[in-house]
C-alpha positions in Angstrom: -24.6 22.2 2.7 -22.1 23.6 5.3 -25.0 24.5 7.6 -26.3 20.9 7.4 -22.9 19.5 8.1 -22.4 21.7 11.1 -25.8 20.7 12.4 -25.0 17.0 11.8 -21.6 17.4 13.7 -23.4 18.9 16.6 -26.2 16.3 16.8 -23.7 13.4 16.3 -21.2 14.8 18.8 -18.4 14.5 16.2 -16.2 17.0 18.0 -15.7 14.6 20.9 -15.6 11.4 18.9 -11.8 11.0 19.1 -12.2 10.5 22.9 -14.5 7.5 22.4 -13.4 3.9 22.7 -15.1 2.4 19.6 -14.7 -1.0 18.0 -11.1 -1.7 19.2 -11.2 -5.0 17.3 -11.3 -3.2 14.0 -7.7 -1.7 14.2 -6.7 -4.0 11.3 -9.7 -3.1 9.2 -8.7 0.5 8.4 -5.6 2.5 9.3 -3.4 5.4 8.1 0.0 4.5 6.6 2.3 6.9 4.8 1.7 9.6 2.2 1.2 9.6 -1.6 3.3 11.5 -4.2 1.5 14.8 -3.5 1.7 14.5 0.3 -1.8 13.2 0.9 -2.1 10.9 3.9 -3.1 7.4 2.8 -5.9 5.4 4.5 -6.1 1.7 3.9 -9.5 0.0 4.2 -9.1 -3.8 4.5 -12.5 -5.5 3.8 -11.1 -9.0 3.9 -11.0 -9.0 7.7 -14.8 -9.4 7.6 -14.4 -12.8 6.0 -14.0 -13.9 9.7 -17.5 -14.8 10.7 -17.0 -14.1 14.4 -15.7 -10.6 13.7 -18.4 -10.1 11.1 -21.2 -10.8 13.6 -19.5 -8.8 16.3 -19.4 -5.8 13.9 -22.7 -6.1 11.9 -24.8 -8.6 14.0 -27.5 -6.1 14.9 -28.5 -2.5 14.3 -26.6 -1.2 17.5 -23.4 -2.9 16.4 -23.7 -1.5 12.9 -24.2 2.0 14.5 -20.9 1.5 16.4 -19.2 0.5 13.1 -20.4 3.7 11.5 -19.2 5.6 14.6 -15.8 3.9 14.3 -15.5 4.8 10.6 -16.3 8.5 11.4 -13.7 8.5 14.1 -11.1 7.2 11.7 -12.1 10.0 9.3 -11.6 12.6 12.1 -8.2 11.1 12.8 -7.4 11.5 9.1 -8.5 15.1 9.1 -5.9 15.8 11.9 -3.2 14.8 9.5 -4.3 17.4 7.0 -3.1 21.0 6.6 -6.2 23.0 5.9 -4.4 26.3 5.4 -4.2 27.8 1.9 -1.7 25.8 -0.1 -1.7 22.9 2.3 -2.6 19.2 1.8 -6.3 19.2 2.3 -7.4 15.7 1.3 -6.7 12.0 1.7 -6.0 9.1 -0.6 -8.3 6.1 0.2 -7.1 2.6 -0.6 -9.9 0.0 -0.5 -8.6 -3.6 -0.5 -11.3 -6.0 -1.5 -9.2 -9.2 -1.3 -11.2 -11.9 0.5 -14.0 -9.5 1.1 -17.4 -11.2 1.8 -18.9 -9.1 -0.9 -22.5 -8.0 -1.5 -24.0 -11.4 -0.5 -23.6 -10.2 3.1 -26.6 -7.9 3.5 -25.4 -6.2 6.7 -22.1 -5.3 5.2 -23.8 -4.0 2.1 -26.1 -1.8 4.2 -23.4 -0.5 6.4 -21.1 0.3 3.5 -23.9 2.2 1.8 -24.5 4.2 5.0 -20.8 5.0 5.5 -20.4 6.1 1.9 -23.4 8.4 2.3 -22.2 10.0 5.5 -18.7 10.5 4.2 -19.9 11.9 0.9 -22.4 14.3 2.6 -20.1 15.5 5.4 -16.5 15.2 4.1 -17.1 15.9 0.4 -13.7 17.4 -0.5 -11.5 15.5 1.9 -10.9 12.5 -0.4 -8.5 13.1 -3.4 -8.9 9.6 -4.8 -10.7 6.4 -3.9 -8.7 3.5 -5.2 -10.2 0.0 -5.1 -7.6 -2.9 -5.4 -7.9 -6.6 -5.7 -11.3 -6.0 -7.2 -13.3 -9.2 -7.8 -16.0 -9.5 -10.4 -18.8 -8.9 -7.9 -17.6 -5.4 -7.3 -19.1 -4.3 -10.5 -22.5 -5.5 -9.4 -22.1 -3.7 -6.0 -21.0 -0.5 -7.8 -24.1 -0.6 -9.9 -26.2 -0.7 -6.7 -24.3 2.2 -5.1 -23.9 4.3 -8.2 -27.3 6.0 -8.1 -26.5 7.3 -4.6 -23.1 8.8 -5.6 -22.5 12.2 -7.0 -20.7 12.5 -10.3 -17.8 14.2 -8.5 -17.5 11.3 -6.1 -17.5 8.8 -8.9 -14.8 10.7 -10.8 -12.5 10.0 -7.9 -12.8 6.2 -8.2 -9.9 4.1 -9.5 -10.3 0.3 -9.9 -7.5 -2.3 -10.1 -7.8 -6.0 -10.6 -5.4 -8.3 -8.6 -2.7 -8.4 -11.3 -2.5 -4.6 -11.5 -2.4 -3.6 -7.8 1.3 -2.6 -7.5 1.3 -0.9 -11.0 -1.8 1.1 -10.0 -0.6 2.2 -6.6 2.7 3.3 -8.1 0.9 5.9 -10.1 -0.1 7.7 -6.9 2.3 6.5 -4.2 6.1 6.2 -4.3 7.5 2.6 -3.9 9.0 3.4 -0.5 5.6 4.4 0.8 3.7 1.3 -0.5 3.4 -1.5 2.1 5.4 -4.6 1.2 2.2 -6.7 0.9 1.2 -4.5 -2.0 4.6 -4.8 -3.8 6.3 -1.8 -2.3 9.2 -1.4 0.1 7.5 -0.1 3.2 7.7 -2.5 6.2 6.3 -2.2 9.7 8.8 -0.9 12.3 11.6 -0.7 9.6 14.1 2.1 9.9 16.8 0.7 7.6 16.2 3.4 4.9 15.6 7.0 5.6 14.2 9.8 3.5 17.8 10.8 2.6 19.0 7.3 1.5 15.7 5.5 0.6 15.2 6.8 -2.9 14.1 4.2 -5.4 15.6 3.6 -8.8 14.0 2.0 -11.8 15.2 -0.4 -14.6 13.2 -1.3 -17.6 13.9 -4.8 -19.1 12.9 -5.3 -22.7 11.2 -8.6 -23.6 13.8 -11.4 -23.9 16.6 -9.4 -22.3 18.7 -9.6 -19.2 19.6 -6.7 -16.9 22.0 -6.3 -14.0 22.2 -4.0 -11.1 25.8 -3.5 -9.7 26.3 -2.3 -6.2 29.8 -1.1 -5.2 31.2 -2.9 -2.2 34.8 -1.6 -2.2 35.0 -1.0 1.5 36.0 -4.2 3.4 33.7 -5.0 6.3 30.8 -3.0 5.0 27.4 -4.5 4.7 25.3 -4.0 1.6 21.5 -3.9 2.0 19.1 -3.8 -0.9 15.4 -4.0 -1.7 14.2 -5.1 -5.2 10.9 -6.0 -6.8 9.7 -6.6 -10.4 6.2 -5.7 -11.4 4.5 -9.0 -12.2 7.7 -10.9 -11.7 7.8 -14.0 -14.0 11.6 -13.7 -14.3 14.8 -15.5 -13.3 16.7 -13.8 -10.6 20.1 -14.3 -8.9 22.5 -12.5 -6.6 26.3 -12.7 -6.6 29.3 -11.0 -5.0 32.1 -10.5 -7.5 35.5 -9.7 -6.0 37.8 -7.1 -7.7 40.7 -9.6 -7.3 40.5 -11.9 -10.3 42.1 -14.6 -8.3 39.2 -14.7 -5.9 36.0 -16.7 -6.4 32.6 -15.3 -7.1 30.3 -15.9 -4.2 26.7 -16.9 -4.8 24.4 -14.9 -2.5 21.2 -16.2 -4.0 21.3 -18.9 -6.6 19.3 -18.5 -9.8 15.6 -18.8 -9.1 12.5 -18.6 -11.1 10.2 -15.9 -9.5 6.5 -16.4 -9.9 3.9 -13.7 -10.5 2.9 -13.7 -6.8 6.3 -13.0 -5.4 6.7 -10.1 -2.9 9.6 -7.6 -2.8 13.0 -9.0 -1.9 15.3 -7.7 0.8 18.8 -9.1 1.4 22.2 -8.2 2.8 25.8 -9.1 2.2 28.9 -8.4 4.2 32.0 -8.0 2.1 35.4 -9.4 3.4 37.2 -8.0 0.3 36.7 -5.3 -2.2 34.2 -6.1 -5.0 30.6 -5.6 -6.0 27.2 -7.2 -5.5 25.6 -8.0 -8.8 21.8 -8.6 -9.1 20.8 -10.3 -12.3 17.2 -10.3 -13.7 16.5 -12.4 -16.8 13.3 -11.6 -18.6 12.3 -14.4 -21.0 8.8 -13.2 -21.4 7.4 -11.4 -24.4 6.6 -8.3 -22.3 8.9 -5.7 -20.9 9.4 -5.7 -17.1 9.7 -2.9 -14.7 12.3 -3.3 -11.9 12.4 -1.1 -8.8 15.3 -1.2 -6.4 17.2 0.7 -3.8 20.4 -0.1 -1.8 22.8 1.3 0.7 26.2 0.4 2.3 26.7 0.4 6.1 29.7 -0.3 8.2 29.1 -3.5 10.2 29.5 -1.7 13.5 26.5 0.5 12.7 24.2 -2.3 11.8 
């Protein structure tokens, strides 16, 4: 197998593929972003971009364009390999996230063919470089497509597949990726070009709310003039939520930072700040009236106003 792969790399000029300018329009279709709990680089594949007919035709409109698409996909894999540590004991594989939200699906013949070709090339020539293949926002048609592709996949490849329906995306990703490394659009705390939290102060805490219970998170704001910053999310939401500043001085008034609000199941993570003009604490209240327990993830920090 190694001999075949080396021959394929030579014939396909893979060693120089990083120098090629291939499919620049597809930068949002797949990209590397963060690492998982074991240090594997995470690659996100966003199939929904191909719901745009113009981009779809530009990418899959003819055989030459489909060839360029495959070339681009191999280039991304080579970029991913550069993130690995292939020495003994190093991180030697990737975590692949495949987002099928708004994907055109198997009705698009060209996409189906190109996907099958890409899967074959990656399976044959990068067999041990994928730790897990997680499919999220999976629609019902995925199962039909999987049945078509399954005969062409090895049992080892299939054993690496994880599937999550839209309501289980964040919960599934958290099994493999820490909340601070999951992009905000998937329910995590990672935002583009965001340096508010570092590795030292960005650790995430967890609160489990039993059915029918209310929980609070209290953040100390004893230093006057400091600014409190926090991130919070509830898996599946469907809770009531409010934010308050409670002064230490009993003669002062409680300040409503965010009035009580019913949070729907499609809510994203919350980020907010509060600058304290007197000693006190920020209190985040989550009311779970449902019959199921809720998982709350949060983190916070205090910063002097002059450093904000």
